[in-house]
C-alpha positions as CSV (number, residue, x, y, z in Angstrom):
1,X,25.6,11.1,-25.3
2,X,28.9,11.3,-27.3
3,X,32.3,9.8,-27.5
4,X,34.6,9.6,-24.5
5,X,35.9,13.1,-23.5
6,X,34.0,14.8,-26.2
7,X,31.9,17.0,-24.0
8,X,28.7,15.0,-24.6
9,X,25.5,15.7,-22.5
10,X,23.1,13.9,-20.2
11,X,19.6,13.8,-21.4
12,X,17.1,15.5,-19.1
13,X,19.9,16.9,-17.1
14,X,18.6,19.8,-15.0
15,X,20.1,22.3,-12.7
16,X,20.1,21.3,-9.0
17,X,17.2,22.3,-6.9
18,X,18.3,24.9,-4.4
19,X,15.0,25.5,-2.6
20,X,14.0,22.7,-0.1
21,X,10.3,23.5,-0.8
22,X,10.6,21.9,-4.2
23,X,12.3,18.6,-3.1
24,X,10.3,15.5,-2.5
25,X,9.2,14.9,1.1
26,X,11.4,12.5,3.0
27,X,9.9,9.0,3.0
28,X,8.3,7.8,6.2
29,X,10.9,5.0,6.5
30,X,13.8,7.5,6.4
31,X,12.2,9.6,9.2
32,X,11.7,6.4,11.3
33,X,15.3,5.3,10.7
34,X,16.6,8.7,11.8
35,X,14.4,8.6,15.0
36,X,15.7,5.1,15.9
37,X,19.3,6.1,15.2
38,X,18.8,9.2,17.4
39,X,17.8,7.0,20.4
40,X,20.7,4.5,20.1
41,X,23.1,4.2,23.1
42,X,26.1,3.8,20.8
43,X,26.6,7.0,18.8
44,X,25.9,6.5,15.1
45,X,26.6,9.0,12.4
46,X,23.9,9.0,9.7
47,X,24.4,10.8,6.4
48,X,21.2,11.2,4.3
49,X,22.6,10.7,0.8
50,X,19.1,10.8,-0.7
51,X,18.6,14.4,0.2
52,X,22.2,15.2,-0.7
53,X,21.8,13.6,-4.1
54,X,18.7,15.6,-4.9
55,X,20.8,18.7,-5.1
56,X,23.0,17.5,-8.0
57,X,21.9,18.1,-11.5
58,X,23.1,14.7,-12.6
59,X,21.1,12.9,-9.9
60,X,18.0,12.3,-11.9
61,X,18.0,9.2,-14.1
62,X,17.3,9.9,-17.8
63,X,16.4,7.1,-20.1
64,X,15.1,4.9,-17.3
65,X,12.1,7.3,-16.7
66,X,11.1,7.6,-20.3
67,X,11.0,4.4,-22.3
68,X,10.5,6.3,-25.6
69,X,14.0,7.7,-25.7
70,X,16.5,5.9,-27.8
71,X,19.1,4.5,-25.3
72,X,22.0,4.6,-27.8
73,X,21.8,8.4,-27.9
74,X,21.4,9.2,-24.2
75,X,22.7,7.9,-20.9
76,X,21.9,7.9,-17.3
77,X,24.7,10.2,-16.0
78,X,24.0,9.5,-12.4
79,X,25.2,5.9,-12.7
80,X,27.3,5.6,-15.9
81,X,29.3,8.8,-16.2
82,X,32.3,9.5,-13.9
83,X,32.7,11.2,-11.6
84,X,29.1,10.8,-10.6
85,X,26.8,10.5,-7.6
86,X,28.4,7.3,-6.1
87,X,31.8,8.9,-6.4
88,X,30.6,11.9,-4.4
89,X,29.3,9.5,-1.6
90,X,32.7,7.8,-1.6
91,X,34.5,11.1,-1.2
92,X,32.4,11.9,1.9
93,X,33.5,8.6,3.5
């Protein structure tokens, strides 16, 4: 939390996970989508932003996973602080 441009912090912000073994397994639906896209006649480029996002330290919601935290003092940096995760996706496009 904190005032604009004051250096604040994101509650529960952690360093990115650099070892794939610690990341959540890819959901079955994502694997199926990749399989279908791979068989399409028309070439389609698919960017798995879910896995990409896991590597960012601001990619993990804070107050929305712990209802006990006072929302006025903390924020969800992945959605409310800029530049954030969605901005990174836009840069890739």
